[in-house]
C-alpha positions, 0 to 999 in steps of 0.5 A: 551467496558465494563468498566474495574477495576483497578485489571483487568488492573493488571491481564492484565500485569500480564499475561505477565511476561516481565512486572514483569521482567521490574518492578523489574528492574525500581525499582532497578533503582529507575526509575518509568516506564510505558507502554504506547501508542498502546500496552495500547490502543490494550488492551482496542480495545481488538485487538490482534497481532501475533507481539508485538510492546510495548512502554515502558516510564520511569522517567530517562534513557530509555536506562539504563533500557534496559540494565537492562532488558537484564542482566535479560536473559541468553543468553542477547538479544542484546540492540540497542541504539540510543543515539541521540534519547535517545531510546533503543529496544531489542526484546524477542521472538515475542515481541519487546520492546522499551524504552525511559526516559520521555520528553518534546519537543518544536518545531521550526517552519522550521522542524517537529524534536523537541528540547527535554528535560527530563521531568515527566510522565505528560510532556511525555503525552502531546507530544503524537499525540493523547488522545488514544495513551497517555494512560499507566499503571503504572509498578511500584510494589506499583500501578501495573496496574495503569491506567493513562489517563489525557485527557480522551483517554479511553472515545474517544475509547468508542466513536470512537473519534481521538483527539489531547490531546492539542490543535490541531493547534499548535499539527498539526503545530508542527509536520504535519505528525501527520494529516496523522496519524490522517487519518491514524488511523481513517481508521484503527480503522474505527474511526471519527476525532474530529470535531475541530481536522478535522478543524485544519488539513484542517487549516495546511494541507500547513505544510505537505510541511516540512515533507519528501515524505518517512514519507508521504508515508509510512502513505499513504501505511498504508491507502492503506492497511486497509480493507476500504481504501476509508475512509482514502481517502475521509478524504484526500481529504475533508482535502485538503492534498490529493491535495498536497501530490497526486495531480493526484489522487485529479484531478480525482474529479468532473463531467463535463456536456455537453448537459445534458450528463456527465461523472461519478465522477473518483475520486469516481469511483476509491475508489470504484474499491479500495475498491472492490479490498481491500476485495478480495486481500492485495496485496498493489501493486495490490491496487496500481494499482487499484488506479492508472488504470484510473489516466489518466482520466482528461488528455484523457477527450474529449467530442463528440456531438455523442458519449459523454464523451470518455477517449481513451487511458487513459489506455497507457497514465496512464501507461506512468504516474506510474514511474513518480507518483512512483518517486514523492512518492518514491514508489520502482521503480523495479518489484512492479512498473513494475507490476502496470504499467502492469495493467494499461496498460491491465485492459481495456484488458479483458473487450474488451473480453467479447463477446459471441465470444472470438477468441483463438488468443486474448486469446493468446495475453492477456496470452503472455502480462500479463505473470504470473499477469494474475490473478492479472488482472483479479482481478482488471477487476472485482473490476473495475464493478462499476456500480450502475445497479446490472443486469448489474454488474451481466452480466459483472462478468458472462462474466468474468467468460467465459473469464477465463474459455477460458483462463484456455483452451488454457493456458493448450493447449498452455502454453503461460503464460510467454512464449518464442518462442523456436526459438530465436535470438541466433538461428536465427544468427546461421541459416543464419550466420548474426549478430545483425540486423533488420532482426533479430528482423523481424523474431523473430516478425513474429514467435511470431505473427504467435504463437500467431495467432495460425498459428503455434504451440510453437514447435521447427519442426514448429518454425523453418521451419517458420524461414526459410520461414521468412528469405528467403522472407527476402533474407537470405540464410542458411548456410551449417553447420547450415543445417547439425545441 
């Protein structure tokens, strides 16, 4: 990162006319104002975002400054006011501005919600979480673009260091969510956490219990969405936070050996699968499937003298664990959870098909069970090949190519993705003049199985004839009106 002089900071601000407007409004209110935080940090990092979130701090009322700015536009944008926090927000095109008055904070031990008082810019910079987020550029006319960097944040950006402005022990004890944020920023920016700062995270990890699960999970998801999420998870594990916020994943760590036979470390395997998945997809929920695909291995681990270590049924047990994990982490219990659950349950199925002879029946069943999520499942399965033997990886991936080719052939022929048999329960009841019953379920199952096994095609005439035959086996007779129809 090259040194930028004062004139360059001024030129940077001048590119966006919004800063000149804020400067004029602040001057009229006799209220010094500064742009601070992530927008300034990203300027020095050269990061560009489609959506611009800009934080403005002023020595006075942020709400009044926001109102004054809004009045300079026609029509005036709506100002969202949060009196409790003394903040105001407004949106102008693709820019979202948040205004706050400079303040100082003090904390009660049992809460991360501070007692807030009006303060100076110095007070406000003191309360910032990290030095790189305490950088401020002045919007005052006489010093427009002047950098205020009391904690060496610019130097920390050059060194790629996450560090707290004040004593890290106090910073994290006061607001424990900042421990998660430190790891999240390190993961997003590929920075190191300064040694004393990281030691303070380990020391204060138990304080995370006073933070709401929703806030913790928000930070966790941001770590998962980074380019290489394993980095953040390693920091969570080494600090001791992971065992507190996501104990099921921490339990994957470790290797056990009996009679000279050891299993792989499922924690690091999972991180590799997660990184592999991140290389091919930005989908947060596919990444969650990667995290949870082996989550039940600790519970299903067994040692057999002949077979060695086994984890039989871990995919089914893991799928059953998904709803509880989602509830515990306050993740959505909707189709996203069901998507993850499905992929966890099915993640071994394509691997079992990697043979020279792949039956149409097995392919049909996989297509039927995976439905529209088959492509995501195949991405997860490819990511799950993490052997250090490059030839073995290559061989598995080539076999997956064969499976996918066969799936495409069967899909084109049978159209089984999310298929529904043409003969449904309603037709069965109408044909035989019966009510919902065990017999209806049996016939439906037999029709579905016959289609999946290739005994009949999923076409009306063949399925109807098969239904009549199955009904006859159960002692059912079609009613006259159904025969005529």
